[in-house]
C-alpha positions in Angstrom: 172.2 178.8 2.7 170.1 177.9 -0.6 166.7 177.1 -0.6 167.0 173.8 -2.2 170.0 173.2 1.2 167.2 174.1 3.6 164.7 172.2 2.1 167.0 168.7 1.8 167.7 169.4 5.4 164.1 169.6 6.8 164.7 173.3 7.8 161.4 175.6 8.0 161.5 178.5 6.2 161.7 181.6 8.3 158.3 183.9 8.5 157.5 186.9 10.3 155.0 186.5 13.2 151.4 187.9 12.2 152.8 188.7 8.7 149.0 188.5 7.3 147.4 190.6 10.0 146.2 193.7 9.4 146.4 196.5 11.9 142.1 196.2 12.2 142.9 192.2 13.0 145.3 193.0 15.6 143.3 196.2 17.3 140.5 193.4 17.5 142.4 191.0 18.7 143.5 193.1 21.4 139.8 194.0 22.6 138.8 190.2 21.9 139.1 188.9 25.6 140.4 185.6 23.9 143.1 183.7 26.1 146.3 184.9 25.1 145.2 187.7 23.1 146.9 191.0 24.6 150.5 188.8 24.0 149.3 188.2 20.3 148.3 191.3 19.9 151.3 192.8 21.2 153.6 190.4 19.0 151.1 191.5 15.6 151.6 195.4 16.7 155.6 194.8 16.4 155.5 193.2 13.4 153.4 196.2 11.7 155.6 198.8 13.4 158.5 197.0 11.8 156.6 197.2 8.7 155.2 201.1 8.9 157.5 202.7 11.6 156.4 205.8 12.5 152.2 205.1 11.9 150.4 206.6 14.9 147.8 204.3 15.1 150.2 201.2 15.1 152.6 203.1 17.8 149.1 203.7 20.1 148.4 200.0 19.2 152.1 199.0 20.4 152.3 200.8 23.1 148.7 199.5 24.6 149.1 196.3 24.3 152.9 195.8 25.0 152.3 197.7 28.0 149.6 195.4 28.9 151.4 192.2 28.3 154.1 193.7 30.8 151.0 194.5 33.6 150.0 190.8 33.2 153.5 189.5 33.4 153.8 191.5 36.8 150.8 190.5 37.8 151.4 186.7 37.1 154.8 187.4 39.0 152.7 188.7 42.1 150.3 185.7 42.3 153.3 183.7 42.2 154.8 185.0 45.0 151.4 185.3 46.8 150.8 181.8 46.5 154.3 180.9 47.9 154.1 183.1 50.8 150.5 181.6 51.5 152.0 178.0 50.9 154.8 178.7 53.8 151.9 179.6 55.9 150.2 176.1 55.7 147.3 178.2 53.8 147.2 175.5 51.1 143.7 176.4 49.6 144.6 180.0 49.3 148.2 179.4 48.1 146.3 176.9 45.3 144.3 179.8 44.3 146.7 181.9 43.5 149.0 179.5 41.9 145.9 178.7 39.6 145.4 182.3 38.9 149.1 183.1 37.6 148.7 180.7 34.6 145.6 181.3 33.9 145.3 185.0 33.2 143.8 185.6 30.0 145.6 187.9 28.1 149.2 185.9 28.2 149.8 183.0 26.3 153.4 182.6 27.8 153.9 182.3 31.4 157.0 182.3 33.2 156.0 181.1 36.4 153.6 178.0 35.2 156.3 175.0 35.6 156.9 176.3 39.4 153.3 177.0 39.8 152.2 173.6 38.8 155.2 171.8 40.9 153.8 173.7 44.1 150.2 172.5 43.6 151.7 169.0 43.4 153.4 169.6 46.8 150.3 171.2 48.2 148.2 168.0 47.0 151.0 165.9 49.0 150.5 168.2 52.1 147.0 168.0 51.9 147.2 164.4 51.6 149.2 163.9 54.8 147.3 166.5 56.7 144.1 164.2 56.1 146.2 161.0 56.8 147.1 162.6 59.7 143.7 163.4 61.0 142.3 160.0 59.9 145.0 158.4 62.2 144.3 160.8 65.1 140.9 159.2 64.8 141.3 156.0 64.8 144.0 156.8 67.5 141.1 158.0 69.9 138.8 155.3 68.7 141.7 152.9 70.3 142.0 151.2 66.8 145.6 151.2 67.6 146.7 148.7 64.3 145.5 150.8 61.9 146.2 153.9 63.8 150.0 152.2 63.5 149.8 151.9 60.0 148.6 155.6 59.1 151.4 157.1 61.3 154.3 155.3 60.1 154.6 156.6 56.6 153.8 160.2 58.0 156.6 159.7 60.8 159.2 158.5 58.2 158.5 161.7 56.2 159.9 165.6 56.7 156.1 167.1 56.7 154.9 169.1 59.5 153.4 166.1 61.4 156.1 163.9 61.5 157.3 164.4 65.1 153.9 164.4 66.0 153.4 161.0 64.2 156.6 159.8 66.1 155.2 160.5 69.2 151.4 158.6 68.7 153.7 155.1 67.3 155.5 155.6 70.8 151.9 155.8 72.5 150.3 153.1 70.4 153.2 151.0 71.2 152.9 151.6 75.2 149.1 150.9 74.6 149.6 147.6 72.4 151.4 146.4 75.3 148.5 147.3 78.0 146.2 145.6 75.8 148.6 142.5 75.4 149.1 142.4 79.1 145.5 142.7 80.0 144.7 140.1 77.7 147.0 137.5 79.4 145.3 138.6 82.5 142.0 138.1 81.4 142.8 134.6 80.2 144.5 134.2 83.7 141.2 134.8 85.4 139.2 132.8 82.8 141.8 129.7 83.4 141.6 130.5 87.3 137.6 130.3 87.4 138.0 127.2 85.4 140.3 125.4 87.6 138.5 126.2 90.5 135.6 125.0 89.3 136.9 121.7 88.2 138.8 121.3 92.1 142.1 122.4 91.2 142.6 125.3 93.9 146.3 125.1 93.9 146.8 126.2 90.7 143.7 128.2 90.7 145.6 130.0 93.4 148.6 131.1 91.6 146.2 132.1 88.6 143.9 134.5 91.0 147.1 135.8 93.1 148.8 136.8 89.8 145.5 138.8 88.7 145.2 140.1 92.3 149.1 141.6 92.0 148.6 143.1 88.9 145.4 145.0 89.6 142.8 145.8 86.8 139.1 145.1 86.4 139.4 141.1 87.5 141.5 142.1 90.5 138.8 142.4 93.2 137.5 139.2 91.9 140.6 137.3 92.3 141.1 138.5 95.7 137.6 137.3 96.5 138.5 133.8 95.1 141.6 133.5 96.8 139.7 134.0 100.2 137.4 131.6 99.3 140.2 129.0 98.5 141.9 129.9 101.9 138.7 129.7 103.6 138.1 126.2 102.4 141.8 125.1 103.0 141.2 126.2 106.4 137.9 124.0 107.2 139.5 121.1 105.7 142.8 121.7 107.8 140.6 122.1 110.8 138.6 119.2 110.0 141.4 116.8 109.2 143.6 117.8 112.0 144.1 114.7 114.2 143.4 115.6 118.0 146.2 116.5 120.3 147.3 113.3 122.4 147.9 114.4 126.0 151.9 114.3 126.5 152.5 110.4 128.1 153.6 110.6 131.5 156.7 109.0 132.9 156.7 105.8 134.9 157.6 106.4 138.5 161.1 104.6 138.7 163.5 105.0 141.4 166.5 105.9 138.4 164.6 106.4 135.2 166.4 105.9 132.1 166.1 108.5 129.2 164.0 107.5 126.6 165.3 108.9 123.1 162.3 107.8 121.0 159.6 109.3 123.4 161.7 112.7 124.0 161.7 112.8 119.9 158.0 112.3 119.6 157.5 114.7 122.2 159.5 117.3 120.2 157.7 116.3 116.6 154.5 116.8 118.5 155.2 119.7 119.8 156.6 121.2 116.4 153.7 120.2 114.6 151.2 121.9 117.4 153.3 125.1 117.1 153.1 124.7 113.3 149.3 124.7 113.3 148.9 127.1 116.2 150.9 129.6 114.0 154.3 129.8 116.4 156.8 129.4 113.6 159.7 129.9 115.8 158.7 127.5 118.1 157.9 124.9 115.2 161.3 125.6 114.0 162.6 124.9 117.1 160.8 121.6 118.1 161.1 120.1 114.8 164.8 120.5 114.6 165.0 119.3 117.7 163.3 116.0 116.4 165.7 116.1 113.5 168.7 116.5 115.8 167.4 113.3 117.6 167.0 111.1 114.7 163.5 110.3 115.1 162.0 107.9 112.9 159.7 110.4 111.0 162.6 112.3 109.5 160.6 113.1 106.2 157.7 114.3 108.2 159.5 116.6 110.2 161.7 117.6 107.5 158.6 118.5 105.5 156.8 120.6 108.2 160.0 122.4 108.9 160.0 122.9 105.4 156.3 124.7 105.4 157.5 126.5 108.4 160.5 128.2 106.3 157.7 128.5 103.6 155.4 130.3 105.7 157.7 133.0 106.9 158.9 133.4 102.8 155.2 134.4 101.8 154.6 136.2 105.2 157.6 138.4 104.1 155.8 139.4 100.9 158.0 136.5 99.0 161.2 139.0 100.0 163.1 136.6 102.5 164.8 134.5 99.8 166.6 132.9 102.3 163.5 131.3 103.9 162.6 130.1 100.7 165.9 128.7 100.2 165.6 126.6 103.6 162.5 125.7 102.8 163.3 124.1 99.4 166.3 122.1 101.4 163.9 120.9 103.9 161.4 119.6 100.8 164.0 118.1 99.2 165.4 116.4 102.4 162.3 114.9 103.1 162.2 112.9 99.6 165.7 112.2 100.4 165.0 110.3 103.3 161.8 108.5 102.5 161.3 108.3 98.4 157.6 107.2 99.0 156.8 110.3 101.3 153.6 112.0 100.1 152.8 115.6 101.9 149.9 115.6 104.0 148.0 118.4 101.5 144.9 118.6 103.6 147.0 120.5 106.3 149.1 123.2 104.5 148.0 125.9 102.2 148.0 125.5 98.3 150.9 127.6 97.9 153.1 125.6 100.4 152.4 122.6 98.2 153.1 124.4 95.2 156.6 125.5 96.6 157.2 121.8 97.6 156.3 120.6 93.7 158.9 123.1 92.4 161.8 122.1 95.1 161.0 118.6 93.8 161.1 119.8 90.3 164.3 121.5 90.9 166.1 119.1 92.6 169.2 117.6 90.7 170.1 113.9 91.0 
């Protein structure tokens, strides 16, 4: 190719490396300690050897400089491999030091492992960043800052780093802890609402809030049970205060041939049923009230209500396990209202829980 064509194509003219370097300059370069000087001295000695083959001084410099380059290249390889081994052992700071040493050997100017070493350093930065993020997340978790910890653990769990499995386990624990926090908050609110209802005189609904808290346990369970006991004690006092005295049973008039009095017999059954209920004899109450209902006494709604209260008592005494008793109670409560639309339960004589079930029965009633 002619010179004009090369210039036209913009091609650089070939020139020998270090063409202007003398032996003394190459010798001084080798011992200068400058970055890349050893490798540059080797290249200069190679050019000098081509210009003056067989020159002893040049041969000596060539051997000394180029062998040094080979040694530095071997050292670069060893440092890189040591860095890889340390990286695999998760000794990131030591690995980083080896990688940086491998491409900072002063005598070389061309590094065979530089790009790979820099790539490993990027991976070290990522790992160390993940490690720090993981440790920060653990601290947040131990401080019960679950939402913040969840934010930190999530990207770690979604990755493939060494803490991915641990992060997923922490996320499961956080989910459980947040659910418990939510449940505890609901119980605190139920307790506070119960106290408010109690203070405003709504003991029926307050009782149900306290019962929920007591059954769930927790820091307010004992206080809730204390409120329940107070409500029950207050209710019992009101029942005793408002309970009508039991009249003596009417004596039949002496007759030679007395005629049966159905109304009188039914009244006796009703009174006997009520006495049995208030004395806690539920079996007798059920029997006598059922007898009154069979006789079609005039106070059907009252009899149905207290027979429903009898079934309710059995249901609650069973720990709310006897669902048949609850069904019977609901049916009786609904029958009470059916027989007398204006019927109002004697709330001063029955516990709040039974009144609440009565209200539920009427609410569930189908037209």
